[in-house]
C-alpha positions as CSV (number, residue, x, y, z in Angstrom):
1,M,50.9,-36.2,-34.5
2,S,53.9,-34.5,-36.0
3,G,53.8,-32.0,-38.8
4,H,55.4,-34.5,-41.1
5,S,52.5,-36.9,-41.0
6,K,50.0,-34.4,-41.9
7,W,52.2,-33.4,-44.8
8,H,53.0,-37.0,-45.6
9,T,49.1,-37.7,-45.8
10,I,48.5,-35.0,-48.2
11,K,51.5,-35.9,-50.5
12,H,50.5,-39.4,-50.4
13,K,47.1,-38.5,-51.9
14,K,48.5,-36.3,-54.7
15,A,51.5,-38.7,-55.5
16,A,49.4,-40.4,-58.4
17,I,48.8,-37.2,-60.1
18,D,52.5,-36.2,-59.9
19,A,53.4,-39.5,-61.2
20,K,51.3,-39.2,-64.2
21,R,53.1,-36.1,-65.2
22,G,56.3,-37.7,-65.0
23,K,57.7,-35.4,-62.5
24,M,57.8,-38.1,-59.6
25,F,59.5,-40.5,-62.2
26,N,62.3,-38.0,-62.8
27,K,62.9,-37.7,-59.1
28,H,62.9,-41.4,-58.4
29,A,65.4,-41.8,-61.3
30,R,67.6,-39.3,-59.7
31,L,67.7,-41.1,-56.4
32,I,68.3,-44.3,-58.1
33,E,71.4,-42.9,-60.2
34,V,72.9,-41.4,-57.0
35,A,72.5,-44.7,-55.0
36,A,73.9,-46.8,-58.0
37,R,76.9,-44.5,-58.1
38,G,77.6,-44.7,-54.5
39,G,77.2,-48.3,-53.9
40,G,77.2,-50.2,-57.2
41,P,74.2,-51.5,-59.4
42,D,73.4,-54.7,-57.5
43,V,70.2,-54.2,-55.3
44,K,71.2,-57.3,-53.2
45,I,74.5,-55.7,-51.9
46,N,73.4,-51.9,-52.2
47,I,70.6,-51.3,-49.7
48,R,70.2,-47.7,-50.7
49,L,69.7,-48.5,-54.2
50,R,67.2,-51.4,-53.3
51,T,65.2,-48.7,-51.3
52,A,65.1,-46.3,-54.1
53,V,64.2,-49.1,-56.6
54,Q,61.4,-50.2,-54.4
55,A,60.1,-46.5,-54.1
56,A,60.2,-46.3,-57.8
57,R,58.1,-49.4,-58.3
58,D,55.8,-48.4,-55.5
59,A,55.1,-45.3,-57.8
60,S,54.5,-47.5,-60.7
61,M,57.9,-46.4,-62.6
62,P,58.4,-48.4,-65.6
63,N,61.0,-51.2,-65.3
64,D,63.1,-49.9,-68.3
65,R,63.3,-46.4,-66.7
66,I,64.4,-48.0,-63.5
67,E,67.2,-50.0,-65.3
68,R,68.2,-47.0,-67.4
69,A,68.8,-45.1,-64.2
70,I,70.8,-47.9,-62.6
71,A,72.8,-48.0,-65.8
72,K,73.4,-44.1,-65.7
73,G,74.4,-44.2,-62.0
74,S,76.8,-47.2,-62.4
75,G,78.5,-45.4,-65.4
76,Q,77.3,-48.2,-67.9
77,V,75.8,-45.2,-70.0
78,E,76.4,-41.4,-69.7
79,G,74.5,-39.5,-67.4
80,A,74.5,-36.1,-65.3
81,A,76.5,-36.3,-62.1
82,Y,73.9,-35.4,-59.3
83,E,75.1,-34.0,-56.0
84,E,73.0,-34.4,-52.8
85,I,72.4,-31.0,-50.8
86,V,70.2,-30.3,-47.8
87,Y,68.9,-27.0,-47.4
88,E,67.9,-25.7,-43.7
89,A,65.2,-23.0,-44.1
90,Y,62.3,-21.2,-42.3
91,G,58.9,-20.8,-43.5
92,Q,55.7,-19.0,-42.4
93,A,55.4,-18.2,-38.7
94,G,59.0,-19.4,-38.2
95,V,58.3,-23.0,-39.3
96,A,61.7,-24.9,-39.6
97,L,62.1,-26.7,-43.0
98,M,64.7,-29.5,-44.1
99,I,64.8,-29.6,-48.0
100,D,66.6,-32.5,-49.5
101,A,67.6,-32.0,-53.2
102,L,69.7,-33.6,-55.8
103,T,71.2,-31.1,-58.6
104,D,73.7,-31.0,-61.2
105,N,74.2,-27.2,-60.6
106,K,74.2,-26.1,-57.1
107,N,74.1,-22.2,-58.0
108,R,71.0,-22.7,-60.0
109,T,69.2,-24.8,-57.4
110,V,70.1,-22.6,-54.3
111,G,69.0,-19.6,-56.3
112,E,65.5,-21.0,-57.3
113,I,65.1,-22.3,-53.7
114,R,65.8,-19.0,-52.3
115,H,63.3,-17.5,-54.8
116,I,60.5,-19.9,-53.8
117,L,61.1,-19.3,-50.1
118,S,61.1,-15.5,-50.6
119,R,57.6,-15.6,-52.5
120,H,56.3,-17.3,-49.4
121,N,57.7,-15.2,-46.8
122,G,60.4,-17.9,-46.0
123,R,64.1,-17.7,-45.9
124,L,67.3,-19.9,-46.0
125,G,68.9,-20.6,-42.7
126,E,72.6,-21.3,-41.7
127,G,73.9,-24.8,-41.4
128,G,72.8,-26.3,-38.2
129,S,70.1,-23.8,-37.6
130,V,67.1,-26.3,-37.8
131,S,68.8,-29.6,-38.4
132,W,69.2,-30.3,-34.6
133,N,65.5,-30.7,-34.3
134,F,65.2,-33.5,-37.0
135,T,65.9,-37.1,-36.9
136,Q,65.8,-39.5,-40.1
137,K,63.2,-42.0,-39.7
138,G,61.5,-44.7,-42.0
139,I,57.8,-44.3,-42.5
140,I,55.6,-47.2,-43.7
141,T,52.0,-46.8,-44.1
142,V,49.6,-49.8,-44.0
143,P,45.7,-49.6,-44.6
144,A,43.9,-50.5,-41.6
145,E,40.8,-52.0,-43.4
146,G,40.9,-55.8,-43.2
147,Q,43.9,-56.0,-41.0
148,N,44.4,-57.0,-37.5
149,E,46.1,-54.2,-35.6
150,D,47.9,-56.6,-33.1
151,R,49.2,-58.7,-35.8
152,V,50.5,-55.9,-37.8
153,L,52.1,-54.4,-34.8
154,E,53.7,-57.8,-33.9
155,V,55.2,-58.3,-37.4
156,A,56.4,-54.8,-37.5
157,L,58.1,-55.0,-34.0
158,D,59.6,-58.1,-34.5
159,A,61.3,-57.0,-37.8
160,G,62.7,-54.0,-36.0
161,A,60.3,-51.3,-36.1
162,Q,60.3,-48.7,-33.4
163,D,56.7,-47.7,-33.1
164,M,53.0,-47.8,-34.8
165,I,50.2,-45.5,-34.5
166,T,46.7,-45.2,-36.2
167,E,46.6,-42.2,-38.5
168,G,43.2,-41.9,-40.0
169,S,42.3,-45.2,-41.9
170,N,46.0,-46.3,-41.9
171,F,48.6,-47.8,-39.6
172,E,51.8,-45.7,-39.7
173,I,54.9,-47.6,-38.7
174,T,58.1,-45.7,-37.8
175,T,61.6,-47.4,-38.1
176,D,65.3,-46.6,-38.0
177,P,66.5,-46.0,-41.7
178,R,68.9,-49.1,-41.3
179,T,65.8,-51.4,-40.6
180,F,63.5,-49.7,-43.0
181,M,63.6,-52.4,-45.7
182,T,63.6,-55.2,-43.3
183,V,60.4,-54.3,-41.7
184,R,58.7,-53.7,-45.3
185,D,59.9,-57.1,-46.2
186,A,58.5,-58.7,-43.1
187,L,55.2,-57.1,-43.8
188,T,55.2,-58.0,-47.4
189,K,56.1,-61.6,-46.4
190,S,53.4,-61.6,-44.0
191,Q,50.8,-60.4,-46.7
192,I,50.4,-57.2,-45.1
193,A,49.8,-54.6,-47.7
194,V,52.1,-51.6,-47.7
195,S,50.4,-48.4,-49.4
196,H,53.5,-46.1,-48.9
197,A,56.8,-46.2,-47.7
198,E,59.8,-43.6,-47.4
199,I,62.6,-42.5,-45.4
200,T,62.3,-38.9,-44.3
201,R,63.0,-36.6,-41.4
202,I,60.7,-36.2,-38.2
203,A,60.7,-33.2,-36.1
204,G,61.3,-33.7,-32.5
205,T,59.3,-30.7,-31.4
206,T,56.5,-29.0,-33.3
207,A,54.8,-25.9,-33.7
208,E,51.0,-25.4,-33.6
209,L,49.8,-23.3,-36.5
210,T,46.6,-21.2,-37.0
211,V,44.4,-21.9,-40.0
212,D,46.0,-19.1,-42.0
213,E,49.5,-20.0,-41.1
214,A,48.9,-23.6,-41.9
215,R,47.5,-22.7,-45.2
216,K,50.6,-20.6,-46.1
217,A,52.9,-23.2,-44.8
218,L,51.3,-26.0,-46.8
219,K,51.5,-23.8,-50.0
220,L,55.2,-23.3,-49.4
221,M,55.9,-26.9,-49.0
222,E,53.9,-27.8,-52.2
223,A,55.9,-25.2,-54.0
224,L,59.2,-26.7,-52.9
225,E,58.2,-30.2,-53.6
226,E,57.1,-29.1,-57.1
227,H,60.8,-28.1,-57.8
228,D,62.5,-30.6,-60.2
229,D,65.7,-30.9,-57.9
230,V,63.8,-31.1,-54.4
231,Q,63.4,-34.8,-53.4
232,N,61.7,-34.2,-49.8
233,V,60.6,-31.5,-47.5
234,S,60.3,-31.9,-43.9
235,A,58.8,-29.3,-41.4
236,N,58.3,-29.0,-37.7
237,F,54.7,-27.8,-37.7
238,D,51.6,-29.5,-36.5
239,I,48.0,-29.2,-37.8
240,S,44.8,-30.4,-36.1
241,D,42.5,-32.6,-38.0
242,E,39.9,-29.8,-37.9
243,I,42.2,-27.3,-39.5
244,L,43.4,-29.8,-42.1
245,E,39.7,-30.5,-43.1
246,S,38.9,-27.0,-43.3
247,I,41.9,-26.2,-45.7
248,K,41.0,-29.3,-47.7
249,D,37.4,-28.1,-48.0
250,E,38.7,-24.9,-49.6
251,E,40.3,-26.7,-52.5
């Protein structure tokens, strides 16, 4: 199992807490604004906007905030002009990181990202230094309880999914980003509950970490995710279930 899936599991469990603080709502709003600015305010036509809006709704973001973000992005009301930036970096034990950010001040953001990395013994990399190992994928999580595995797999594959595995008490479905919403819609229409869905980067090869290295790598990723401008962090490390459980027991 890729390092992404381990971090994805941890992020999913803490998402509700983040949402209560409003931090995740702000991040979703930025994604919606950028999507609306790039492709217009109609979710039926603008697939990227539709994906961003659905993610916001999954996080229980109020509809009025979603509509306001669409209005800002489409120029109906004044809003900040956010720019998409992808940083390539290295963390503990040479872990490769891809950091997706939306910012209205590139100089401020890169300085703050560099500071976070430095505090955790990491550093920024050159363009292309780690991106070669990552591919964008859609990840859809379906709770396994009460579901027939063969049926979930059939619906997902028929809709264009690439793969499905069992991760703990969930089925984790992988898609191409272009078929992400099609697969999600097919699951919903088949009354198969989706607990989480996102488009992220998956590493082609991963590095196995020790307990101490894994603990430090996770702390770095959490610190990066806490930054207001950071939308997503992907990494190429792998953590065994035993190590992950031991780290969780320490919290």
